[in-house]
C-alpha positions in Angstrom: -14.4 1.8 38.6 -15.5 -1.2 40.5 -13.2 -3.8 42.0 -14.2 -6.1 39.0 -12.7 -3.6 36.6 -9.6 -3.0 38.5 -9.1 -6.8 39.0 -9.5 -7.8 35.2 -7.4 -4.5 34.0 -4.6 -4.9 36.5 -4.3 -9.1 35.3 -4.6 -7.4 31.8 -1.7 -5.1 31.9 0.6 -7.1 34.3 0.2 -10.4 32.3 0.9 -8.4 29.1 4.2 -6.6 30.6 5.3 -10.2 31.8 4.9 -11.6 28.5 7.1 -9.3 27.1 9.7 -9.2 29.7 9.5 -13.0 29.3 10.2 -13.2 25.6 12.5 -9.9 24.9 15.4 -11.5 27.3 15.1 -14.8 25.5 15.3 -13.3 22.0 18.3 -11.1 23.2 20.1 -14.4 24.2 19.4 -16.5 21.2 20.4 -13.3 19.3 23.6 -12.8 21.3 24.7 -16.3 21.4 24.4 -16.2 17.4 26.3 -13.0 17.0 28.8 -12.8 19.7 31.7 -14.0 17.7 31.3 -10.9 15.0 30.7 -8.7 17.9 33.9 -9.7 19.8 36.0 -10.0 16.4 34.8 -6.4 15.5 35.8 -4.9 19.1 32.6 -3.3 19.2 32.4 -0.8 22.3 30.1 -1.9 25.0 28.1 1.3 24.8 27.0 0.4 21.1 26.1 -2.9 22.1 24.0 -1.9 24.8 22.4 0.6 22.4 21.7 -2.1 19.8 20.1 -4.5 22.1 17.8 -1.6 23.4 16.9 -0.9 19.8 16.4 -4.7 19.2 13.9 -5.0 22.3 12.0 -2.3 20.9 12.2 -3.5 16.9 11.3 -7.0 18.4 8.4 -6.1 20.6 6.8 -4.2 17.8 7.5 -7.0 15.6 5.6 -9.4 17.7 3.0 -6.8 19.5 0.1 -8.7 18.4 1.1 -12.4 19.1 2.4 -11.0 23.0 -1.1 -9.2 23.8 -3.0 -12.4 22.2 -1.1 -15.1 24.5 -1.4 -12.7 27.6 -5.1 -12.1 27.4 -5.8 -15.9 26.6 -3.4 -16.9 29.7 -5.0 -14.9 32.3 -8.6 -15.3 31.0 -8.2 -19.3 30.9 -7.1 -18.7 34.5 -10.2 -17.1 35.3 -12.3 -19.6 33.6 -10.4 -22.8 35.2 -10.8 -21.1 38.7 -14.4 -20.8 37.9 -14.1 -17.0 38.2 -15.7 -15.9 34.9 -18.8 -18.3 36.0 -18.8 -16.3 39.5 -18.8 -13.0 37.8 -21.5 -13.9 35.5 -23.9 -15.6 38.0 -23.6 -12.4 40.3 -25.6 -10.7 37.5 -22.6 -9.0 35.6 -23.8 -9.1 31.8 -21.0 -10.6 29.4 -20.7 -7.2 27.9 -20.1 -5.5 31.3 -17.5 -8.2 32.0 -15.9 -7.1 28.7 -15.6 -3.4 29.9 -12.1 -3.8 31.9 -10.8 -5.4 28.6 -11.7 -2.6 26.4 -10.1 -0.2 28.9 -6.9 -2.2 28.7 -7.2 -2.3 25.2 -7.3 1.4 24.7 -3.9 1.8 27.0 -2.3 -1.1 25.0 -3.5 0.5 21.8 -2.0 4.1 22.8 1.2 2.5 23.7 1.5 0.7 20.3 0.5 3.9 18.6 3.5 5.5 20.6 5.7 2.8 19.8 5.0 2.8 16.2 5.3 6.3 15.3 7.8 7.7 17.3 10.3 4.8 18.9 10.2 2.0 16.3 11.3 4.4 13.8 14.5 5.5 15.8 15.1 1.7 17.0 15.0 0.6 13.6 17.5 3.0 12.4 19.8 1.8 15.1 19.3 -1.7 14.6 19.9 -1.8 11.0 22.8 0.5 11.1 24.6 -1.8 13.7 23.7 -4.8 11.8 25.0 -3.4 8.5 28.2 -2.1 10.1 29.2 -4.9 12.6 27.1 -8.2 11.6 27.3 -8.2 8.0 31.1 -6.7 7.4 29.8 -3.9 5.5 27.9 -6.2 3.2 24.3 -4.9 2.6 21.1 -7.4 1.9 19.3 -7.7 -1.2 17.5 -4.5 -0.3 20.3 -2.1 0.0 21.9 -3.6 -3.3 21.2 -2.1 -7.1 18.9 0.9 -5.9 17.2 2.7 -9.0 15.0 5.4 -8.4 13.2 8.2 -10.6 13.7 11.6 -8.9 11.7 13.6 -11.8 10.3 13.5 -15.0 13.5 13.4 -16.8 16.0 12.2 -14.5 16.9 8.6 -13.0 19.6 7.9 -10.3 21.3 4.2 -9.6 23.9 3.4 -6.8 25.0 -0.4 -6.4 24.8 -0.1 -2.6 24.2 2.5 -0.2 25.7 2.9 3.5 23.2 4.8 5.5 26.0 5.3 8.4 28.2 7.1 6.4 26.0 8.3 3.7 27.9 6.8 0.8 27.0 5.1 -2.1 29.0 3.1 -4.7 28.9 3.0 -8.6 26.7 6.3 -8.8 25.0 7.2 -12.2 22.6 10.0 -12.8 20.8 9.9 -16.4 19.1 12.7 -18.0 16.5 12.3 -20.9 14.4 14.4 -23.0 11.6 12.1 -24.1 13.0 8.9 -25.1 16.6 10.7 -25.9 19.5 10.3 -23.5 21.0 13.8 -23.4 24.1 13.1 -20.8 25.0 10.6 -18.0 26.8 11.2 -15.2 29.0 8.4 -13.4 30.7 8.3 -10.2 33.0 5.4 -8.2 31.6 6.9 -5.2 29.1 9.7 -3.9 29.3 11.0 -0.5 27.1 13.5 1.1 28.9 16.6 2.6 26.7 17.7 5.6 28.4 21.1 6.1 28.0 22.3 2.8 24.8 20.6 1.7 27.0 19.1 -1.4 27.8 15.7 -3.2 31.3 14.9 -3.4 32.0 12.6 -6.4 34.9 10.3 -6.7 36.4 9.4 -10.3 33.6 11.5 -11.8 32.9 11.2 -15.4 30.3 13.4 -17.5 29.3 12.0 -20.9 27.3 14.4 -23.0 25.6 12.5 -26.3 26.3 14.6 -29.5 25.0 14.0 -32.9 28.1 12.8 -34.3 30.3 12.1 -31.3 30.0 12.4 -27.5 31.7 14.8 -25.1 33.4 13.3 -22.1 34.7 15.3 -19.2 36.9 13.4 -16.2 37.8 14.2 -12.8 39.4 12.7 -10.1 37.1 14.7 -7.5 33.9 16.8 -8.1 31.9 18.5 -5.4 28.4 19.7 -6.7 25.0 20.1 -6.1 21.9 17.7 -7.1 18.3 18.4 -7.1 17.5 15.1 -4.9 17.9 14.4 -1.4 20.3 12.1 0.3 17.3 10.1 1.4 16.5 9.2 -2.2 19.6 6.9 -2.2 18.3 4.7 0.6 16.6 1.6 0.3 12.9 2.1 -0.1 12.1 -0.3 2.9 14.6 0.8 5.0 13.7 4.8 4.2 10.0 3.8 5.4 11.1 2.3 8.5 13.4 5.1 9.9 10.8 8.0 9.4 8.3 9.3 11.9 4.7 9.4 11.0 4.8 13.1 9.9 8.1 12.7 7.8 6.9 9.4 6.3 3.5 11.3 5.1 5.7 14.1 3.6 8.0 11.5 2.1 5.2 9.7 0.3 3.7 12.9 -1.0 7.1 13.9 -2.7 7.6 10.3 -3.8 4.0 10.7 -5.4 5.0 13.6 -7.2 8.1 11.9 -8.7 5.9 8.9 -9.8 8.2 6.5 -7.8 7.3 3.0 -8.1 7.8 2.2 -4.5 4.9 4.0 -3.0 3.3 0.5 -2.4 6.2 0.1 0.1 5.9 3.2 1.8 2.2 3.1 2.1 2.2 -0.2 4.0 4.4 0.8 6.4 2.2 4.0 7.0 -1.2 2.4 7.4 0.4 -0.5 9.7 1.0 2.2 12.5 -2.9 2.9 12.4 -4.1 -1.0 11.8 -1.9 -2.5 14.8 -3.8 -0.3 17.4 -7.2 -1.4 15.8 -5.9 -5.0 15.8 -5.5 -4.8 19.7 -9.1 -4.9 20.2 -9.7 -7.3 17.6 -7.4 -9.8 19.1 -8.5 -8.8 22.5 -12.2 -10.2 21.7 -11.1 -13.4 20.0 -8.7 -14.1 23.3 -11.6 -13.4 25.5 -14.1 -15.2 23.5 -11.8 -18.2 23.1 -10.5 -18.3 26.8 -13.7 -17.4 28.9 -15.2 -20.8 28.7 -13.9 -23.5 30.9 -13.0 -26.5 28.8 -11.9 -30.0 29.5 -8.6 -29.3 28.0 -7.9 -26.6 30.6 -5.3 -23.8 29.5 -3.4 -26.0 27.3 -6.2 -26.4 24.7 -6.9 -22.6 24.9 -3.1 -21.6 24.5 -3.1 -24.2 21.6 -5.9 -22.7 19.8 -4.7 -19.1 20.6 -1.2 -19.9 19.1 -2.8 -21.2 15.9 -5.1 -18.4 15.5 -2.4 -15.8 16.3 -0.2 -17.8 13.7 -2.7 -17.4 10.8 -3.3 -13.8 11.4 0.2 -13.0 11.3 0.4 -15.1 8.0 -2.3 -13.0 6.7 -0.5 -9.8 7.7 2.8 -10.8 6.0 1.4 -12.4 2.8 -1.0 -9.2 2.1 1.8 -6.9 3.1 4.4 -8.7 0.8 1.6 -8.5 -2.1 1.3 -4.7 -1.7 5.1 -4.3 -1.8 5.6 -6.4 -5.0 2.7 -5.6 -7.0 0.0 -3.3 -7.8 -2.2 -4.5 -4.9 -4.1 -1.8 -3.0 -1.6 -1.1 0.3 -4.7 -0.2 2.3 -6.6 -3.3 1.5 -3.5 -5.7 2.2 -3.1 -3.8 5.5 -6.6 -3.7 6.7 -7.9 -7.2 5.3 -6.5 -9.3 7.8 -8.3 -6.8 10.8 -11.5 -6.8 8.8 -11.4 -10.7 8.3 -10.7 -11.4 12.0 -13.0 -8.7 13.2 -15.9 -10.9 11.6 -14.3 -13.8 13.4 -14.0 -12.0 16.5 -17.8 -10.8 16.5 -18.8 -14.5 15.5 -16.8 -15.9 18.5 -17.9 -12.9 20.8 -21.9 -13.9 20.4 -21.3 -17.4 20.6 -19.3 -16.9 23.8 -22.1 -14.7 25.1 -24.7 -17.4 24.5 
C-alpha cells in the first residue's frame, strides 16, 4: 500500500472509532441519568451495573452502526475536500476509482467487525441487556412482547403463558391444549411453570388436567407436578427476544425447527437472521454515498455535507425499520424487507458515485 492508502485508511478507521467512543459515553450518561433512581432503589451490585453498560454499549453500537459509519466517513472526507487534499490527489494523476481503494479496504475491515458483532457479540449482549432491564428497571414487569405468548409446538398442540421470565425460566398462567382435528381432547393448566435444569423436567404449580369426555369431563388437580413435555424452554420465550439472543448457527437451527412446527413468527426470526448479512453490505453502500457526497468542496463547507449526510442516514434507518416491521407483522417477505433498503441506496450510491467522478 502507498502513502495515500495508509493516509486515508488511517483516517477512515480512527474517525469511525472516535465517533463510536464519542457517542457511546453520551448514550451511557443519558441512560444512567434516567435509570439511576431505579438502580439505587433496587440496590444493584456494581458488577451487574458494569456488565449491563458493557452490554448496553455493544447493543447500542450495533443498533446505530450505519449512522456512526456514515457520519465518520462524511466528516473526514469533508475535511479532505475543504483542505483541497482531494483535488491535490486527483490532480496528481490518481483516478477517482484509485482514490476509492483505501475506502473499500476500510470497508472490508469494518464489515468484518460488523459481522463479528452481529453473529457473536450482539446476541450475548442483547440477552444481558434485556435480562437486566426486566429484572431491575421494570420491576419484573414485561413489555408487550413478553406478555400473552401463544405458540403452536406441533400439529396437535398449542401452549400459552401470560408472561415469561427469561432469567428464572418461569412462566405464569401456563396452558397446553391438545387437539385431534378440530376436537379438543385434553387441556393442562398451571398457575406457574418452571424448568428444572438438573432433571430437564418442568415443574407445574397448581396443576389441572381436564380430559374432555363424551358426556362429562374428567378433572385431575395437584398442588405440584413434575413432568416432561415435548417442547423446549425456548418455546416459551418471546419471538423477538428468542431471535436476538441466539448466535447465527443457533438461529438457523431454531428457524428450521419453527418451520417444521408451522410457527407464525418465522418472519420475525428471519428479519434478525438476514440483517446479520445485510448490515456488513450496507457498510460499502454507505461508504460510497458518504464519499460521493463529501468529496466535493462546497460553499456550505462541512456543515452542509453533515446535514445532507444525516438526512440520508435518517432515510436509510427509516426504510430499514419500516420494512422490518412490515415483515414481522405481516406476510411481507423478510428477505425483501431486509435487502430492499440496500438495493435502493445501492442504486443511489452508484448514481452519486458516477456524478462525483465527473
